[in-house]
All heavy atoms as a GROMACS GRO file, in nm:
protein
  595
    1MET      N    1   7.877   9.954   0.765
    1MET     CA    2   7.876   9.816   0.810
    1MET      C    3   7.960   9.732   0.714
    1MET      O    4   7.957   9.752   0.594
    1MET     CB    5   7.735   9.759   0.812
    1MET     CG    6   7.646   9.813   0.919
    1MET     SD    7   7.489   9.728   0.908
    1MET     CE    8   7.467   9.686   1.076
    2THR      N    9   8.022   9.637   0.773
    2THR     CA   10   8.104   9.550   0.689
    2THR      C   11   8.018   9.437   0.634
    2THR      O   12   7.906   9.412   0.679
    2THR     CB   13   8.220   9.491   0.771
    2THR    OG1   14   8.166   9.411   0.874
    2THR    CG2   15   8.308   9.599   0.829
    3ALA      N   16   8.073   9.371   0.538
    3ALA     CA   17   8.000   9.262   0.472
    3ALA      C   18   7.972   9.149   0.570
    3ALA      O   19   7.865   9.086   0.565
    3ALA     CB   20   8.079   9.212   0.353
    4SER      N   21   8.063   9.119   0.660
    4SER     CA   22   8.042   9.010   0.755
    4SER      C   23   7.928   9.041   0.851
    4SER      O   24   7.850   8.953   0.888
    4SER     CB   25   8.171   8.979   0.832
    4SER     OG   26   8.210   9.092   0.909
    5LYS      N   27   7.915   9.168   0.891
    5LYS     CA   28   7.803   9.206   0.980
    5LYS      C   29   7.670   9.193   0.907
    5LYS      O   30   7.571   9.148   0.963
    5LYS     CB   31   7.822   9.349   1.030
    5LYS     CG   32   7.928   9.364   1.136
    5LYS     CD   33   7.932   9.505   1.187
    5LYS     CE   34   8.041   9.521   1.292
    5LYS     NZ   35   8.047   9.660   1.342
    6LEU      N   36   7.668   9.230   0.780
    6LEU     CA   37   7.545   9.217   0.701
    6LEU      C   38   7.506   9.070   0.685
    6LEU      O   39   7.388   9.034   0.692
    6LEU     CB   40   7.563   9.283   0.564
    6LEU     CG   41   7.566   9.436   0.564
    6LEU    CD1   42   7.598   9.487   0.425
    6LEU    CD2   43   7.435   9.491   0.613
    7ILE      N   44   7.605   8.986   0.665
    7ILE     CA   45   7.578   8.842   0.650
    7ILE      C   46   7.522   8.786   0.780
    7ILE      O   47   7.426   8.708   0.780
    7ILE     CB   48   7.704   8.767   0.605
    7ILE    CG1   49   7.740   8.808   0.462
    7ILE    CG2   50   7.685   8.617   0.616
    7ILE    CD1   51   7.870   8.755   0.413
    8VAL      N   52   7.580   8.825   0.894
    8VAL     CA   53   7.533   8.776   1.025
    8VAL      C   54   7.391   8.824   1.051
    8VAL      O   55   7.304   8.747   1.094
    8VAL     CB   56   7.628   8.822   1.138
    8VAL    CG1   57   7.569   8.796   1.274
    8VAL    CG2   58   7.763   8.754   1.123
    9ILE      N   59   7.363   8.951   1.022
    9ILE     CA   60   7.228   9.004   1.044
    9ILE      C   61   7.128   8.933   0.953
    9ILE      O   62   7.018   8.897   0.995
    9ILE     CB   63   7.227   9.157   1.021
    9ILE    CG1   64   7.304   9.226   1.135
    9ILE    CG2   65   7.084   9.210   1.015
    9ILE    CD1   66   7.324   9.374   1.114
   10ALA      N   67   7.163   8.909   0.828
   10ALA     CA   68   7.074   8.839   0.735
   10ALA      C   69   7.049   8.696   0.782
   10ALA      O   70   6.937   8.645   0.773
   10ALA     CB   71   7.134   8.840   0.595
   11ALA      N   72   7.152   8.631   0.834
   11ALA     CA   73   7.136   8.494   0.882
   11ALA      C   74   7.044   8.490   1.004
   11ALA      O   75   6.960   8.400   1.017
   11ALA     CB   76   7.272   8.433   0.916
   12ILE      N   77   7.058   8.585   1.093
   12ILE     CA   78   6.972   8.590   1.212
   12ILE      C   79   6.827   8.615   1.173
   12ILE      O   80   6.735   8.551   1.224
   12ILE     CB   81   7.023   8.698   1.310
   12ILE    CG1   82   7.156   8.654   1.372
   12ILE    CG2   83   6.920   8.727   1.419
   12ILE    CD1   84   7.224   8.760   1.455
   13MET      N   85   6.805   8.708   1.080
   13MET     CA   86   6.669   8.738   1.036
   13MET      C   87   6.607   8.618   0.965
   13MET      O   88   6.489   8.588   0.983
   13MET     CB   89   6.669   8.860   0.945
   13MET     CG   90   6.730   8.981   1.009
   13MET     SD   91   6.627   9.120   1.050
   13MET     CE   92   6.493   9.125   0.948
   14ALA      N   93   6.686   8.547   0.886
   14ALA     CA   94   6.634   8.430   0.813
   14ALA      C   95   6.602   8.316   0.908
   14ALA      O   96   6.504   8.244   0.890
   14ALA     CB   97   6.734   8.385   0.708
   15SER      N   98   6.684   8.299   1.012
   15SER     CA   99   6.659   8.189   1.105
   15SER      C  100   6.542   8.218   1.197
   15SER      O  101   6.485   8.127   1.257
   15SER     CB  102   6.784   8.158   1.186
   15SER     OG  103   6.816   8.268   1.270
   16ALA      N  104   6.503   8.343   1.211
   16ALA     CA  105   6.390   8.378   1.298
   16ALA      C  106   6.260   8.319   1.244
   16ALA      O  107   6.167   8.292   1.320
   16ALA     CB  108   6.379   8.529   1.310
   17SER      N  109   6.251   8.296   1.114
   17SER     CA  110   6.130   8.238   1.057
   17SER      C  111   6.107   8.094   1.103
   17SER      O  112   5.995   8.044   1.098
   17SER     CB  113   6.135   8.243   0.904
   17SER     OG  114   6.238   8.158   0.857
   18ALA      N  115   6.210   8.029   1.152
   18ALA     CA  116   6.194   7.893   1.204
   18ALA      C  117   6.110   7.890   1.331
   18ALA      O  118   6.051   7.789   1.365
   18ALA     CB  119   6.330   7.830   1.230
   19PHE      N  120   6.104   8.003   1.399
   19PHE     CA  121   6.028   8.011   1.524
   19PHE      C  122   5.889   8.070   1.506
   19PHE      O  123   5.816   8.091   1.601
   19PHE     CB  124   6.106   8.091   1.628
   19PHE     CG  125   6.238   8.028   1.662
   19PHE    CD1  126   6.355   8.079   1.611
   19PHE    CD2  127   6.243   7.917   1.743
   19PHE    CE1  128   6.477   8.020   1.641
   19PHE    CE2  129   6.363   7.857   1.773
   19PHE     CZ  130   6.481   7.909   1.722
   20ALA      N  131   5.850   8.097   1.384
   20ALA     CA  132   5.717   8.150   1.356
   20ALA      C  133   5.614   8.040   1.376
   20ALA      O  134   5.639   7.922   1.349
   20ALA     CB  135   5.712   8.202   1.213
   21PRO      N  136   5.495   8.074   1.426
   21PRO     CA  137   5.392   7.971   1.447
   21PRO      C  138   5.345   7.912   1.314
   21PRO      O  139   5.344   7.980   1.212
   21PRO     CB  140   5.280   8.046   1.517
   21PRO     CG  141   5.301   8.189   1.482
   21PRO     CD  142   5.448   8.207   1.464
   22ALA      N  143   5.306   7.787   1.320
   22ALA     CA  144   5.256   7.719   1.201
   22ALA      C  145   5.119   7.775   1.165
   22ALA      O  146   5.045   7.821   1.252
   22ALA     CB  147   5.246   7.570   1.227
   23PRO      N  148   5.081   7.771   1.039
   23PRO     CA  149   4.948   7.818   1.002
   23PRO      C  150   4.841   7.733   1.068
   23PRO      O  151   4.860   7.614   1.095
   23PRO     CB  152   4.944   7.803   0.850
   23PRO     CG  153   5.066   7.732   0.811
   23PRO     CD  154   5.159   7.726   0.926
   24ALA      N  155   4.727   7.794   1.095
   24ALA     CA  156   4.617   7.724   1.162
   24ALA      C  157   4.567   7.610   1.075
   24ALA      O  158   4.558   7.621   0.953
   24ALA     CB  159   4.504   7.821   1.191
   25PHE      N  160   4.533   7.498   1.137
   25PHE     CA  161   4.480   7.382   1.067
   25PHE      C  162   4.335   7.407   1.034
   25PHE      O  163   4.256   7.441   1.121
   25PHE     CB  164   4.494   7.258   1.156
   25PHE     CG  165   4.441   7.133   1.093
   25PHE    CD1  166   4.511   7.068   0.993
   25PHE    CD2  167   4.320   7.080   1.133
   25PHE    CE1  168   4.462   6.953   0.936
   25PHE    CE2  169   4.270   6.966   1.076
   25PHE     CZ  170   4.342   6.902   0.978
   26ASN      N  171   4.300   7.392   0.910
   26ASN     CA  172   4.164   7.416   0.865
   26ASN      C  173   4.096   7.283   0.842
   26ASN      O  174   4.122   7.215   0.744
   26ASN     CB  175   4.165   7.499   0.737
   26ASN     CG  176   4.026   7.540   0.695
   26ASN    OD1  177   3.928   7.502   0.757
   26ASN    ND2  178   4.018   7.618   0.590
   27ARG      N  179   4.010   7.243   0.933
   27ARG     CA  180   3.943   7.113   0.925
   27ARG      C  181   3.851   7.104   0.803
   27ARG      O  182   3.834   6.997   0.746
   27ARG     CB  183   3.864   7.085   1.052
   27ARG     CG  184   3.804   6.948   1.055
   27ARG     CD  185   3.757   6.912   1.195
   27ARG     NE  186   3.694   6.783   1.198
   27ARG     CZ  187   3.756   6.669   1.214
   27ARG    NH1  188   3.886   6.669   1.230
   27ARG    NH2  189   3.692   6.555   1.216
   28LEU      N  190   3.793   7.214   0.762
   28LEU     CA  191   3.702   7.209   0.648
   28LEU      C  192   3.774   7.172   0.520
   28LEU      O  193   3.714   7.111   0.432
   28LEU     CB  194   3.632   7.344   0.631
   28LEU     CG  195   3.534   7.381   0.743
   28LEU    CD1  196   3.477   7.518   0.718
   28LEU    CD2  197   3.423   7.278   0.754
   29SER      N  198   3.900   7.207   0.508
   29SER     CA  199   3.972   7.175   0.385
   29SER      C  200   4.003   7.026   0.374
   29SER      O  201   4.032   6.977   0.267
   29SER     CB  202   4.101   7.256   0.378
   29SER     OG  203   4.189   7.213   0.479
   30THR      N  204   3.997   6.952   0.485
   30THR     CA  205   4.028   6.809   0.482
   30THR      C  206   3.903   6.722   0.495
   30THR      O  207   3.914   6.601   0.499
   30THR     CB  208   4.125   6.774   0.595
   30THR    OG1  209   4.064   6.806   0.720
   30THR    CG2  210   4.255   6.847   0.580
   31ALA      N  211   3.788   6.783   0.502
   31ALA     CA  212   3.664   6.706   0.519
   31ALA      C  213   3.636   6.624   0.394
   31ALA      O  214   3.654   6.670   0.282
   31ALA     CB  215   3.547   6.798   0.548
   32VAL      N  216   3.590   6.500   0.416
   32VAL     CA  217   3.556   6.414   0.304
   32VAL      C  218   3.426   6.461   0.240
   32VAL      O  219   3.415   6.474   0.120
   32VAL     CB  220   3.544   6.267   0.351
   32VAL    CG1  221   3.495   6.179   0.238
   32VAL    CG2  222   3.676   6.219   0.403
   33ARG      N  223   3.329   6.490   0.324
   33ARG     CA  224   3.201   6.542   0.277
   33ARG      C  225   3.173   6.670   0.354
   33ARG      O  226   3.126   6.667   0.466
   33ARG     CB  227   3.089   6.442   0.302
   33ARG     CG  228   3.103   6.313   0.228
   33ARG     CD  229   2.985   6.225   0.258
   33ARG     NE  230   3.025   6.088   0.243
   33ARG     CZ  231   2.966   5.986   0.300
   33ARG    NH1  232   2.865   6.006   0.379
   33ARG    NH2  233   3.008   5.864   0.280
   34ALA      N  234   3.200   6.782   0.293
   34ALA     CA  235   3.184   6.910   0.362
   34ALA      C  236   3.037   6.946   0.380
   34ALA      O  237   3.004   7.019   0.472
   34ALA     CB  238   3.256   7.020   0.285
   35GLU      N  239   2.948   6.892   0.296
   35GLU     CA  240   2.807   6.931   0.306
   35GLU      C  241   2.732   6.857   0.417
   35GLU      O  242   2.625   6.897   0.455
   35GLU     CB  243   2.736   6.910   0.172
   35GLU     CG  244   2.722   6.765   0.129
   35GLU     CD  245   2.843   6.709   0.057
   35GLU    OE1  246   2.939   6.783   0.032
   35GLU    OE2  247   2.843   6.589   0.025
   36GLU      N  248   2.789   6.749   0.469
   36GLU     CA  249   2.723   6.672   0.574
   36GLU      C  250   2.799   6.686   0.705
   36GLU      O  251   2.920   6.695   0.707
   36GLU     CB  252   2.718   6.524   0.537
   36GLU     CG  253   2.633   6.495   0.415
   36GLU     CD  254   2.634   6.346   0.382
   36GLU    OE1  255   2.675   6.266   0.467
   36GLU    OE2  256   2.594   6.312   0.271
   37GLU      N  257   2.725   6.686   0.814
   37GLU     CA  258   2.787   6.690   0.946
   37GLU      C  259   2.838   6.550   0.980
   37GLU      O  260   2.771   6.450   0.951
   37GLU     CB  261   2.686   6.734   1.052
   37GLU     CG  262   2.651   6.881   1.041
   37GLU     CD  263   2.768   6.970   1.078
   37GLU    OE1  264   2.841   6.938   1.174
   37GLU    OE2  265   2.786   7.070   1.008
   38PRO      N  266   2.955   6.537   1.041
   38PRO     CA  267   3.003   6.404   1.080
   38PRO      C  268   2.915   6.347   1.192
   38PRO      O  269   2.857   6.420   1.271
   38PRO     CB  270   3.145   6.429   1.128
   38PRO     CG  271   3.153   6.575   1.155
   38PRO     CD  272   3.050   6.641   1.071
   39LYS      N  273   2.907   6.215   1.197
   39LYS     CA  274   2.825   6.147   1.297
   39LYS      C  275   2.909   6.120   1.421
   39LYS      O  276   3.024   6.079   1.411
   39LYS     CB  277   2.773   6.014   1.241
   39LYS     CG  278   2.687   6.031   1.119
   39LYS     CD  279   2.650   5.896   1.062
   39LYS     CE  280   2.581   5.912   0.928
   39LYS     NZ  281   2.565   5.785   0.862
   40LYS      N  282   2.848   6.141   1.538
   40LYS     CA  283   2.919   6.116   1.662
   40LYS      C  284   2.903   5.968   1.697
   40LYS      O  285   2.792   5.917   1.708
   40LYS     CB  286   2.864   6.203   1.774
   40LYS     CG  287   2.945   6.194   1.901
   40LYS     CD  288   2.899   6.295   2.002
   40LYS     CE  289   2.988   6.292   2.124
   40LYS     NZ  290   2.945   6.392   2.223
   41GLY      N  291   3.014   5.898   1.713
   41GLY     CA  292   3.012   5.756   1.743
   41GLY      C  293   2.989   5.729   1.890
   41GLY      O  294   2.982   5.820   1.974
   42SER      N  295   2.976   5.602   1.926
   42SER     CA  296   2.948   5.564   2.064
   42SER      C  297   3.065   5.594   2.156
   42SER      O  298   3.047   5.610   2.276
   42SER     CB  299   2.912   5.416   2.072
   42SER     OG  300   3.021   5.339   2.023
   43GLY      N  301   3.186   5.605   2.102
   43GLY     CA  302   3.302   5.636   2.184
   43GLY      C  303   3.322   5.784   2.205
   43GLY      O  304   3.419   5.827   2.267
   44GLY      N  305   3.230   5.866   2.153
   44GLY     CA  306   3.242   6.009   2.168
   44GLY      C  307   3.322   6.075   2.059
   44GLY      O  308   3.335   6.196   2.056
   45MET      N  309   3.375   5.996   1.967
   45MET     CA  310   3.454   6.051   1.858
   45MET      C  311   3.363   6.069   1.736
   45MET      O  312   3.267   5.996   1.718
   45MET     CB  313   3.569   5.957   1.821
   45MET     CG  314   3.665   5.930   1.935
   45MET     SD  315   3.758   6.073   1.985
   45MET     CE  316   3.865   6.089   1.846
   46TYR      N  317   3.396   6.166   1.653
   46TYR     CA  318   3.319   6.190   1.532
   46TYR      C  319   3.378   6.112   1.417
   46TYR      O  320   3.499   6.113   1.396
   46TYR     CB  321   3.317   6.339   1.499
   46TYR     CG  322   3.224   6.417   1.588
   46TYR    CD1  323   3.270   6.475   1.705
   46TYR    CD2  324   3.090   6.430   1.555
   46TYR    CE1  325   3.184   6.546   1.787
   46TYR    CE2  326   3.003   6.500   1.638
   46TYR     CZ  327   3.052   6.558   1.752
   46TYR     OH  328   2.966   6.626   1.833
   47ASP      N  329   3.292   6.043   1.343
   47ASP     CA  330   3.336   5.969   1.225
   47ASP      C  331   3.364   6.070   1.115
   47ASP      O  332   3.287   6.163   1.092
   47ASP     CB  333   3.227   5.872   1.178
   47ASP     CG  334   3.197   5.766   1.283
   47ASP    OD1  335   3.289   5.734   1.360
   47ASP    OD2  336   3.083   5.717   1.288
   48THR      N  337   3.474   6.052   1.046
   48THR     CA  338   3.507   6.143   0.938
   48THR      C  339   3.455   6.093   0.804
   48THR      O  340   3.445   6.168   0.711
   48THR     CB  341   3.658   6.163   0.928
   48THR    OG1  342   3.720   6.035   0.912
   48THR    CG2  343   3.711   6.230   1.052
   49ARG      N  344   3.422   5.965   0.797
   49ARG     CA  345   3.365   5.914   0.674
   49ARG      C  346   3.285   5.789   0.705
   49ARG      O  347   3.308   5.720   0.802
   49ARG     CB  348   3.472   5.884   0.570
   49ARG     CG  349   3.569   5.778   0.614
   49ARG     CD  350   3.685   5.767   0.514
   49ARG     NE  351   3.758   5.647   0.542
   49ARG     CZ  352   3.758   5.539   0.464
   49ARG    NH1  353   3.690   5.538   0.353
   49ARG    NH2  354   3.827   5.434   0.496
   50ASP      N  355   3.187   5.761   0.623
   50ASP     CA  356   3.102   5.644   0.639
   50ASP      C  357   3.077   5.590   0.499
   50ASP      O  358   2.975   5.621   0.438
   50ASP     CB  359   2.972   5.683   0.708
   50ASP     CG  360   2.886   5.563   0.740
   50ASP    OD1  361   2.938   5.449   0.737
   50ASP    OD2  362   2.767   5.580   0.770
   51PRO      N  363   3.169   5.510   0.445
   51PRO     CA  364   3.154   5.466   0.306
   51PRO      C  365   3.036   5.371   0.289
   51PRO      O  366   3.010   5.285   0.372
   51PRO     CB  367   3.286   5.396   0.276
   51PRO     CG  368   3.336   5.351   0.408
   51PRO     CD  369   3.287   5.453   0.508
   52GLU      N  370   2.966   5.390   0.181
   52GLU     CA  371   2.856   5.300   0.145
   52GLU      C  372   2.913   5.176   0.078
   52GLU      O  373   3.021   5.180   0.019
   52GLU     CB  374   2.760   5.372   0.049
   52GLU     CG  375   2.696   5.495   0.107
   52GLU     CD  376   2.600   5.464   0.221
   52GLU    OE1  377   2.536   5.357   0.216
   52GLU    OE2  378   2.592   5.544   0.314
   53GLU      N  379   2.840   5.067   0.084
   53GLU     CA  380   2.883   4.944   0.018
   53GLU      C  381   2.884   4.969  -0.132
   53GLU      O  382   2.794   5.031  -0.188
   53GLU     CB  383   2.786   4.832   0.051
   53GLU     CG  384   2.826   4.699  -0.006
   53GLU     CD  385   2.730   4.588   0.033
   53GLU    OE1  386   2.632   4.613   0.102
   53GLU    OE2  387   2.757   4.473  -0.009
   54PHE      N  388   2.991   4.922  -0.198
   54PHE     CA  389   3.007   4.945  -0.341
   54PHE      C  390   3.072   4.823  -0.403
   54PHE      O  391   3.173   4.774  -0.353
   54PHE     CB  392   3.095   5.070  -0.363
   54PHE     CG  393   3.126   5.097  -0.506
   54PHE    CD1  394   3.030   5.149  -0.590
   54PHE    CD2  395   3.252   5.071  -0.557
   54PHE    CE1  396   3.059   5.176  -0.723
   54PHE    CE2  397   3.282   5.096  -0.689
   54PHE     CZ  398   3.185   5.149  -0.773
   55VAL      N  399   3.014   4.772  -0.511
   55VAL     CA  400   3.070   4.657  -0.581
   55VAL      C  401   3.117   4.702  -0.719
   55VAL      O  402   3.041   4.763  -0.795
   55VAL     CB  403   2.964   4.544  -0.595
   55VAL    CG1  404   3.022   4.426  -0.670
   55VAL    CG2  405   2.915   4.502  -0.458
   56ASP      N  406   3.244   4.674  -0.748
   56ASP     CA  407   3.303   4.711  -0.875
   56ASP      C  408   3.351   4.584  -0.945
   56ASP      O  409   3.368   4.480  -0.881
   56ASP     CB  410   3.422   4.805  -0.851
   56ASP     CG  411   3.469   4.870  -0.978
   56ASP    OD1  412   3.408   4.971  -1.017
   56ASP    OD2  413   3.565   4.820  -1.039
   57GLU      N  414   3.372   4.591  -1.076
   57GLU     CA  415   3.425   4.476  -1.149
   57GLU      C  416   3.559   4.434  -1.092
   57GLU      O  417   3.588   4.316  -1.078
   57GLU     CB  418   3.440   4.510  -1.296
   57GLU     CG  419   3.311   4.532  -1.369
   57GLU     CD  420   3.334   4.574  -1.514
   57GLU    OE1  421   3.452   4.583  -1.557
   57GLU    OE2  422   3.235   4.599  -1.582
   58ASP      N  423   3.641   4.533  -1.060
   58ASP     CA  424   3.772   4.508  -1.001
   58ASP      C  425   3.752   4.494  -0.850
   58ASP      O  426   3.712   4.588  -0.782
   58ASP     CB  427   3.866   4.623  -1.032
   58ASP     CG  428   4.008   4.597  -0.989
   58ASP    OD1  429   4.034   4.489  -0.932
   58ASP    OD2  430   4.094   4.684  -1.011
   59ALA      N  431   3.780   4.377  -0.797
   59ALA     CA  432   3.756   4.351  -0.654
   59ALA      C  433   3.838   4.444  -0.564
   59ALA      O  434   3.797   4.472  -0.451
   59ALA     CB  435   3.790   4.206  -0.622
   60ARG      N  436   3.949   4.494  -0.614
   60ARG     CA  437   4.031   4.584  -0.532
   60ARG      C  438   3.964   4.718  -0.508
   60ARG      O  439   3.996   4.788  -0.413
   60ARG     CB  440   4.167   4.606  -0.599
   60ARG     CG  441   4.249   4.478  -0.609
   60ARG     CD  442   4.374   4.502  -0.688
   60ARG     NE  443   4.338   4.535  -0.826
   60ARG     CZ  444   4.423   4.571  -0.919
   60ARG    NH1  445   4.550   4.583  -0.891
   60ARG    NH2  446   4.383   4.598  -1.041
   61LYS      N  447   3.870   4.755  -0.594
   61LYS     CA  448   3.801   4.883  -0.582
   61LYS      C  449   3.669   4.871  -0.507
   61LYS      O  450   3.605   4.971  -0.481
   61LYS     CB  451   3.775   4.943  -0.720
   61LYS     CG  452   3.901   4.978  -0.796
   61LYS     CD  453   3.866   5.034  -0.931
   61LYS     CE  454   3.989   5.063  -1.013
   61LYS     NZ  455   3.953   5.112  -1.148
   62SER      N  456   3.628   4.751  -0.472
   62SER     CA  457   3.501   4.730  -0.404
   62SER      C  458   3.513   4.758  -0.256
   62SER      O  459   3.618   4.742  -0.195
   62SER     CB  460   3.454   4.585  -0.423
   62SER     OG  461   3.429   4.560  -0.559
   63ILE      N  462   3.402   4.803  -0.197
   63ILE     CA  463   3.394   4.827  -0.053
   63ILE      C  464   3.286   4.735   0.000
   63ILE      O  465   3.169   4.747  -0.038
   63ILE     CB  466   3.359   4.974  -0.022
   63ILE    CG1  467   3.464   5.067  -0.080
   63ILE    CG2  468   3.344   4.995   0.128
   63ILE    CD1  469   3.428   5.213  -0.069
   64SER      N  470   3.324   4.642   0.086
   64SER     CA  471   3.224   4.549   0.141
   64SER      C  472   3.155   4.612   0.261
   64SER      O  473   3.207   4.704   0.324
   64SER     CB  474   3.291   4.418   0.181
   64SER     OG  475   3.389   4.442   0.280
   65ALA      N  476   3.037   4.561   0.291
   65ALA     CA  477   2.962   4.610   0.407
   65ALA      C  478   3.032   4.565   0.534
   65ALA      O  479   3.076   4.451   0.546
   65ALA     CB  480   2.820   4.556   0.403
   66ALA      N  481   3.044   4.656   0.627
   66ALA     CA  482   3.110   4.625   0.753
   66ALA      C  483   3.012   4.551   0.844
   66ALA      O  484   2.893   4.582   0.845
   66ALA     CB  485   3.157   4.752   0.820
   67PRO      N  486   3.060   4.454   0.923
   67PRO     CA  487   2.970   4.387   1.016
   67PRO      C  488   2.932   4.482   1.130
   67PRO      O  489   3.005   4.575   1.162
   67PRO     CB  490   3.053   4.270   1.068
   67PRO     CG  491   3.194   4.314   1.051
   67PRO     CD  492   3.197   4.402   0.930
   68SER      N  493   2.817   4.456   1.191
   68SER     CA  494   2.778   4.535   1.307
   68SER      C  495   2.871   4.500   1.423
   68SER      O  496   2.945   4.402   1.419
   68SER     CB  497   2.633   4.507   1.345
   68SER     OG  498   2.622   4.375   1.394
   69PHE      N  499   2.867   4.580   1.526
   69PHE     CA  500   2.954   4.554   1.640
   69PHE      C  501   2.921   4.420   1.705
   69PHE      O  502   3.010   4.346   1.746
   69PHE     CB  503   2.940   4.668   1.743
   69PHE     CG  504   3.034   4.654   1.859
   69PHE    CD1  505   3.170   4.671   1.842
   69PHE    CD2  506   2.987   4.621   1.984
   69PHE    CE1  507   3.259   4.658   1.948
   69PHE    CE2  508   3.073   4.608   2.092
   69PHE     CZ  509   3.209   4.626   2.074
   70GLU      N  510   2.792   4.388   1.713
   70GLU     CA  511   2.752   4.258   1.771
   70GLU      C  512   2.806   4.142   1.689
   70GLU      O  513   2.858   4.044   1.743
   70GLU     CB  514   2.600   4.250   1.780
   70GLU     CG  515   2.540   4.343   1.882
   70GLU     CD  516   2.389   4.334   1.883
   70GLU    OE1  517   2.335   4.225   1.857
   70GLU    OE2  518   2.325   4.437   1.909
   71GLU      N  519   2.795   4.153   1.555
   71GLU     CA  520   2.848   4.047   1.469
   71GLU      C  521   2.998   4.034   1.484
   71GLU      O  522   3.052   3.925   1.487
   71GLU     CB  523   2.813   4.077   1.322
   71GLU     CG  524   2.665   4.070   1.291
   71GLU     CD  525   2.633   4.124   1.153
   71GLU    OE1  526   2.721   4.189   1.091
   71GLU    OE2  527   2.520   4.103   1.107
   72TYR      N  528   3.066   4.147   1.495
   72TYR     CA  529   3.210   4.145   1.513
   72TYR      C  530   3.248   4.077   1.644
   72TYR      O  531   3.341   3.996   1.648
   72TYR     CB  532   3.264   4.289   1.509
   72TYR     CG  533   3.406   4.302   1.558
   72TYR    CD1  534   3.512   4.257   1.481
   72TYR    CD2  535   3.433   4.357   1.683
   72TYR    CE1  536   3.642   4.267   1.525
   72TYR    CE2  537   3.563   4.368   1.729
   72TYR     CZ  538   3.667   4.323   1.651
   72TYR     OH  539   3.795   4.333   1.696
   73MET      N  540   3.178   4.109   1.751
   73MET     CA  541   3.209   4.050   1.881
   73MET      C  542   3.182   3.899   1.881
   73MET      O  543   3.258   3.822   1.939
   73MET     CB  544   3.130   4.118   1.993
   73MET     CG  545   3.175   4.262   2.018
   73MET     SD  546   3.350   4.278   2.055
   73MET     CE  547   3.356   4.213   2.220
   74LYS      N  548   3.074   3.855   1.813
   74LYS     CA  549   3.046   3.711   1.803
   74LYS      C  550   3.156   3.641   1.724
   74LYS      O  551   3.201   3.533   1.762
   74LYS     CB  552   2.910   3.690   1.735
   74LYS     CG  553   2.793   3.725   1.823
   74LYS     CD  554   2.664   3.705   1.746
   74LYS     CE  555   2.545   3.751   1.828
   74LYS     NZ  556   2.418   3.742   1.753
   75GLN      N  557   3.198   3.703   1.615
   75GLN     CA  558   3.306   3.646   1.533
   75GLN      C  559   3.435   3.639   1.612
   75GLN      O  560   3.507   3.541   1.606
   75GLN     CB  561   3.324   3.730   1.407
   75GLN     CG  562   3.434   3.682   1.317
   75GLN     CD  563   3.459   3.776   1.201
   75GLN    OE1  564   3.411   3.889   1.199
   75GLN    NE2  565   3.534   3.730   1.103
   76ARG      N  566   3.463   3.741   1.688
   76ARG     CA  567   3.585   3.745   1.768
   76ARG      C  568   3.583   3.640   1.880
   76ARG      O  569   3.684   3.578   1.910
   76ARG     CB  570   3.601   3.884   1.827
   76ARG     CG  571   3.731   3.907   1.893
   76ARG     CD  572   3.744   4.052   1.934
   76ARG     NE  573   3.857   4.065   2.023
   76ARG     CZ  574   3.879   4.169   2.098
   76ARG    NH1  575   3.797   4.270   2.097
   76ARG    NH2  576   3.984   4.172   2.178
   77ALA      N  577   3.465   3.621   1.940
   77ALA     CA  578   3.452   3.522   2.046
   77ALA      C  579   3.467   3.380   1.992
   77ALA      O  580   3.514   3.291   2.062
   77ALA     CB  581   3.319   3.539   2.117
   78ALA      N  582   3.427   3.360   1.867
   78ALA     CA  583   3.434   3.227   1.807
   78ALA      C  584   3.578   3.188   1.773
   78ALA      O  585   3.609   3.070   1.762
   78ALA     CB  586   3.349   3.222   1.681
   79GLU      N  587   3.665   3.285   1.758
   79GLU     CA  588   3.805   3.256   1.721
   79GLU      C  589   3.886   3.208   1.837
   79GLU      O  590   3.871   3.224   1.947
   79GLU     CB  591   3.871   3.380   1.662
   79GLU     CG  592   3.812   3.416   1.529
   79GLU     CD  593   3.871   3.546   1.475
   79GLU    OE1  594   3.953   3.610   1.541
   79GLU    OE2  595   3.833   3.584   1.364
   0.00000   0.00000   0.00000
């Protein structure tokens, strides 16, 4: 075989890897809390996280309590 044929064959074999399937997505590796089951919301979707209220000295690191859906709708109607 000539060098050009070897180069063409190597290029074809290397480009075949572009068509290989992607590795399977592992949901457990991306879970925020792997020890707890996610909660199913009213829309049928599962919540991936439910942060607790947290107050820190630095306001940028604090997590405020979220309003309930009813409170949100009342606030939205008032605007």
